[in-house]
MARBA-3410 file (N, C-alpha, C, O; in Angstrom, 1 decimal):
100
85.2,78.9,-30.0,85.4,80.6,-30.6,87.1,79.5,-31.7,88.0,78.7,-31.4 ~ 86.8,80.1,-32.6,87.3,80.0,-34.0,88.3,81.3,-34.0,88.2,82.4,-33.5 ~ 88.9,80.8,-34.5,90.7,81.7,-34.6,90.0,82.9,-35.2,89.0,82.7,-35.9 ~ 90.6,84.4,-34.7,90.8,85.1,-35.7,91.8,85.6,-35.6,92.3,85.9,-34.5 ~ 92.3,86.0,-36.9,93.4,86.8,-37.0,93.3,88.3,-38.1,92.7,88.6,-39.1
94.1,88.8,-37.4,93.7,90.7,-37.8,94.9,90.9,-38.0,95.8,90.6,-37.2 ~ 95.2,91.6,-39.4,96.5,92.6,-39.7,96.3,94.0,-39.6,95.5,94.7,-40.3 ~ 97.1,94.5,-38.3,97.3,95.9,-38.6,98.7,96.1,-38.5,99.6,95.5,-37.9 ~ 98.5,97.9,-39.5,99.8,97.5,-39.8,100.7,97.2,-40.4,101.0,97.3,-41.6 ~ 101.7,96.6,-39.1,103.3,96.0,-39.1,102.2,94.6,-38.5,102.7,93.6,-38.9
101.3,94.4,-37.8,101.1,93.7,-36.3,100.3,92.5,-36.6,99.4,93.1,-37.1 ~ 100.0,91.1,-36.8,99.3,90.4,-37.2,99.5,89.5,-35.5,100.3,88.9,-34.8 ~ 98.1,90.0,-35.4,97.1,90.0,-33.9,96.7,88.8,-34.2,96.8,88.9,-35.5 ~ 96.3,87.4,-33.8,96.2,86.3,-33.2,94.8,86.4,-32.2,95.1,87.2,-31.3 ~ 93.5,86.0,-32.2,92.3,85.7,-31.1,91.9,84.2,-30.7,91.3,83.8,-31.7
91.9,83.5,-30.2,90.6,82.4,-29.6,91.6,81.6,-28.8,92.1,81.8,-27.7 ~ 91.6,80.5,-29.8,92.2,79.2,-29.1,93.1,78.7,-30.1,92.8,79.0,-31.2 ~ 94.1,78.1,-30.1,95.3,78.1,-31.9,95.5,76.5,-30.9,95.8,76.3,-29.7 ~ 95.3,75.7,-32.1,95.3,74.1,-31.7,95.9,73.5,-33.4,96.1,74.3,-34.4 ~ 96.1,72.3,-33.4,96.6,71.9,-34.9,95.8,71.9,-35.5,96.1,71.1,-36.3
94.5,72.4,-35.7,93.4,72.1,-36.9,93.6,73.5,-37.2,94.2,73.7,-38.3 ~ 93.2,74.6,-36.3,93.3,76.4,-37.0,94.6,76.9,-37.5,94.7,78.0,-38.2 ~ 95.7,75.8,-37.0,97.3,76.3,-37.1,97.2,76.4,-38.6,97.3,77.6,-39.1 ~ 97.0,75.5,-39.3,97.0,75.9,-40.7,97.0,77.5,-41.7,97.8,77.9,-42.5 ~ 95.6,77.9,-41.0,95.3,79.1,-41.0,96.7,80.1,-40.9,97.4,80.7,-41.7
96.6,80.1,-39.8,97.9,81.0,-39.3,99.2,80.8,-40.1,99.9,81.7,-40.4 ~ 99.6,79.4,-40.5,101.0,79.4,-41.1,100.7,80.3,-42.4,101.4,81.3,-42.7 ~ 99.5,79.8,-43.4,99.3,80.5,-44.7,99.1,82.0,-44.5,99.3,82.9,-45.4 ~ 98.8,82.3,-43.6,98.6,84.3,-43.4,100.1,84.5,-43.1,100.6,85.4,-43.7 ~ 100.7,83.9,-42.2,102.3,84.1,-42.3,102.8,83.7,-43.5,103.0,84.7,-44.3
103.0,82.5,-43.9,103.7,82.8,-45.3,103.3,83.9,-46.8,104.1,84.4,-47.5 ~ 102.0,84.1,-46.8,101.3,85.3,-47.9,102.2,86.7,-47.0,102.9,87.4,-47.6 ~ 102.1,86.9,-45.7,102.9,87.8,-45.3,104.4,88.0,-45.4,104.7,89.2,-45.3 ~ 105.2,87.2,-45.6,106.4,86.8,-45.3,106.7,87.5,-46.9,107.2,88.6,-47.1 ~ 106.3,86.8,-48.0,106.4,87.1,-49.5,106.5,88.8,-49.3,107.4,89.4,-49.9
105.5,89.5,-48.4,105.7,90.8,-49.1,106.2,92.3,-48.2,106.2,93.5,-48.5 ~ 106.8,91.4,-46.7,107.5,92.1,-45.9,108.8,91.7,-45.5,109.1,90.5,-45.7 ~ 109.6,92.5,-45.0,110.7,92.4,-44.3,111.1,91.6,-42.5,111.9,91.0,-41.7 ~ 109.8,92.3,-42.6,109.8,92.0,-41.1,107.9,91.9,-40.4,106.9,92.6,-40.7 ~ 108.1,90.7,-39.5,106.6,90.8,-39.7,106.4,91.0,-37.5,107.4,91.2,-36.8
105.3,90.8,-37.0,105.3,90.9,-35.9,104.2,90.3,-35.5,103.3,91.0,-35.9 ~ 103.5,88.8,-34.6,102.7,88.0,-34.0,102.6,88.4,-32.6,103.2,88.7,-31.6 ~ 101.5,88.4,-33.0,100.7,88.8,-31.5,100.5,87.7,-30.9,100.0,87.0,-31.9 ~ 100.5,87.0,-30.0,100.1,85.9,-29.2,99.2,86.4,-28.0,99.1,85.5,-27.1 ~ 98.6,87.6,-27.7,98.7,88.0,-26.2,96.9,87.9,-25.9,96.5,88.0,-24.8
96.2,87.8,-27.0,95.1,87.6,-27.0,94.5,85.8,-27.6,93.5,85.5,-28.3 ~ 95.3,85.1,-27.0,95.1,83.7,-27.3,94.7,83.3,-26.2,95.4,83.1,-25.2 ~ 93.6,83.1,-26.1,92.9,81.7,-24.9,93.8,80.7,-24.3,94.3,80.7,-23.2 ~ 94.1,79.5,-25.8,94.7,78.7,-25.0,95.7,77.8,-26.4,95.2,77.8,-27.5 ~ 96.9,77.1,-26.3,97.1,77.0,-27.3,97.9,75.2,-27.6,98.8,75.8,-28.3
98.0,74.6,-27.7,98.2,73.2,-28.0,99.4,72.7,-28.2,100.0,73.3,-29.1 ~ 100.1,71.9,-27.7,102.2,71.7,-27.6,102.2,71.2,-29.0,103.3,70.9,-29.3 ~ 101.2,70.9,-30.2,101.8,70.6,-31.3,101.7,72.2,-32.1,102.7,72.6,-32.7 ~ 100.7,73.0,-32.0,100.8,74.6,-32.0,102.3,75.3,-32.0,103.0,76.0,-32.8 ~ 102.6,74.7,-30.7,103.8,75.4,-30.7,104.8,75.0,-31.8,105.3,75.6,-32.7
104.9,73.9,-31.3,106.2,73.2,-32.6,105.8,74.1,-34.3,106.7,74.6,-35.0 ~ 104.8,74.1,-34.5,105.0,74.5,-35.7,105.0,76.0,-35.7,105.4,76.3,-36.9 ~ 104.8,76.9,-35.1,105.1,78.5,-34.8,106.6,78.6,-34.1,107.1,79.7,-33.8 ~ 107.3,77.3,-33.9,108.5,77.2,-34.3,109.5,76.7,-35.3,110.7,76.6,-35.1 ~ 108.9,76.4,-36.5,109.3,75.9,-37.1,109.0,77.5,-38.3,109.8,78.2,-38.9
107.9,77.7,-38.3,107.8,79.7,-38.7,109.2,80.3,-38.2,110.1,81.0,-38.6 ~ 108.8,80.0,-37.4,110.3,81.2,-37.2,111.3,81.2,-37.7,112.0,82.1,-38.2 ~ 111.5,79.4,-37.3,113.0,79.2,-38.0,112.6,79.4,-40.0,113.5,79.9,-40.6 ~ 111.7,79.1,-40.4,111.7,79.4,-41.9,112.2,80.8,-41.7,113.4,81.0,-41.8 ~ 111.2,81.8,-41.5,111.4,83.4,-41.5,113.0,83.3,-41.8,113.6,83.5,-42.9
113.4,83.0,-40.2,115.0,83.6,-40.2,115.8,83.0,-41.7,116.5,83.5,-42.5 ~ 115.2,81.3,-41.6,116.1,80.9,-43.3,115.6,81.8,-44.4,116.5,81.7,-45.2 ~ 115.0,82.4,-44.8,114.5,83.3,-45.6,115.1,84.4,-45.7,114.9,85.1,-46.7 ~ 116.0,85.0,-44.5,116.6,86.3,-44.4,115.7,87.3,-43.6,116.1,88.5,-43.3 ~ 114.3,86.6,-43.3,113.6,87.8,-42.6,113.5,87.9,-41.3,114.5,87.3,-40.8
112.6,88.4,-40.2,112.4,88.5,-38.9,110.9,88.4,-39.0,110.1,88.9,-39.6 ~ 110.9,87.1,-37.7,109.7,87.0,-37.3,109.7,87.7,-35.5,110.8,87.4,-34.9 ~ 108.9,88.4,-35.0,109.4,88.6,-34.0,107.6,88.6,-33.4,106.5,89.2,-33.7 ~ 108.1,87.3,-32.2,107.1,86.7,-31.5,106.4,87.3,-30.1,106.4,86.4,-29.3 ~ 105.8,88.3,-29.7,105.0,88.7,-29.0,104.0,87.6,-28.1,103.2,86.8,-28.6
104.3,87.8,-26.4,103.0,86.7,-26.0,103.7,86.4,-25.0,103.1,85.5,-24.4 ~ 104.9,86.9,-24.3,105.6,86.1,-23.2,104.8,86.5,-21.5,104.9,85.9,-20.4 ~ 103.8,87.9,-22.0,103.4,88.0,-20.9,101.8,87.1,-20.5,101.2,87.1,-19.4 ~ 101.6,86.6,-21.7,100.5,85.6,-22.0,100.3,84.2,-20.9,100.2,83.1,-21.4 ~ 100.3,84.2,-19.7,100.6,82.4,-18.9,100.1,81.4,-19.8,100.8,80.4,-20.0
98.9,81.8,-20.5,98.3,80.2,-21.1,99.2,79.6,-22.5,99.3,78.5,-23.0 ~ 99.5,80.8,-22.6,100.7,80.2,-23.9,102.4,80.2,-23.6,103.1,79.6,-24.4 ~ 102.9,81.0,-22.4,103.8,81.0,-21.9,104.3,80.0,-20.9,105.4,79.9,-20.4 ~ 103.0,79.0,-20.4,103.4,77.3,-19.5,103.4,76.6,-20.8,104.2,75.7,-20.9 ~ 102.8,76.9,-21.8,102.5,75.2,-23.2,103.6,75.6,-23.9,103.8,74.8,-24.7
104.7,76.6,-24.0,105.7,76.9,-24.6,106.9,76.7,-23.5,108.0,76.4,-24.0 ~ 106.8,76.7,-22.4,107.7,76.1,-21.6,107.8,74.5,-21.7,108.8,74.0,-21.4 ~ 107.0,74.0,-22.0,106.8,72.5,-21.5,107.1,72.2,-22.8,107.7,71.1,-22.7 ~ 107.1,72.6,-24.0,107.8,72.4,-25.2,109.0,73.0,-25.5,109.6,72.4,-26.4 ~ 109.4,73.7,-25.0,111.4,74.1,-24.8,110.8,74.9,-26.1,111.1,74.3,-27.1
109.9,76.1,-26.4,110.3,76.5,-27.2,109.7,78.2,-27.1,109.2,78.9,-28.0 ~ 110.0,78.4,-26.0,110.2,79.7,-25.2,111.1,80.7,-26.0,110.8,81.8,-26.1 ~ 112.3,80.3,-26.7,113.2,80.9,-26.9,112.7,81.8,-28.1,113.2,82.9,-28.4 ~ 111.5,81.4,-28.9,111.3,82.2,-30.2,110.2,83.6,-29.8,109.8,84.5,-30.5 ~ 109.9,83.4,-28.5,109.4,84.6,-28.0,110.2,85.8,-28.1,111.4,85.8,-28.3
109.3,86.7,-27.8,110.8,88.3,-27.7,110.5,88.6,-26.9,109.3,88.4,-26.7 ~ 111.3,89.3,-25.8,111.7,89.7,-24.6,111.1,91.2,-24.9,110.1,91.4,-24.3 ~ 111.4,91.7,-25.4,111.0,93.5,-25.9,109.4,93.3,-26.1,108.9,92.5,-27.0 ~ 108.6,94.3,-25.2,107.2,94.4,-26.0,107.3,95.3,-27.2,108.3,96.0,-27.2 ~ 106.7,95.4,-28.1,106.5,96.5,-29.2,105.4,97.5,-29.2,105.3,98.4,-30.1
END
């Protein structure tokens, strides 16, 4: 399944398998959204799988957003396939503890 990115109001939702090849699409989408919004919400609830490289790129996106004095809230802590890989790569700290 190809990566599907959908923006609803303030939330960017992602469906499919997130890997190094399609992570560029998500990064570009986040960059464009970061230019026009102060607060971004990224939902990984519908991700079927994620590879370790993608978690590191998400971490970089999280840090880049903070460096530009904006907020990126990443939800998906309840998605076991995402949480497991993020625990292995030690990037779970970027996942929000709160549900939106």
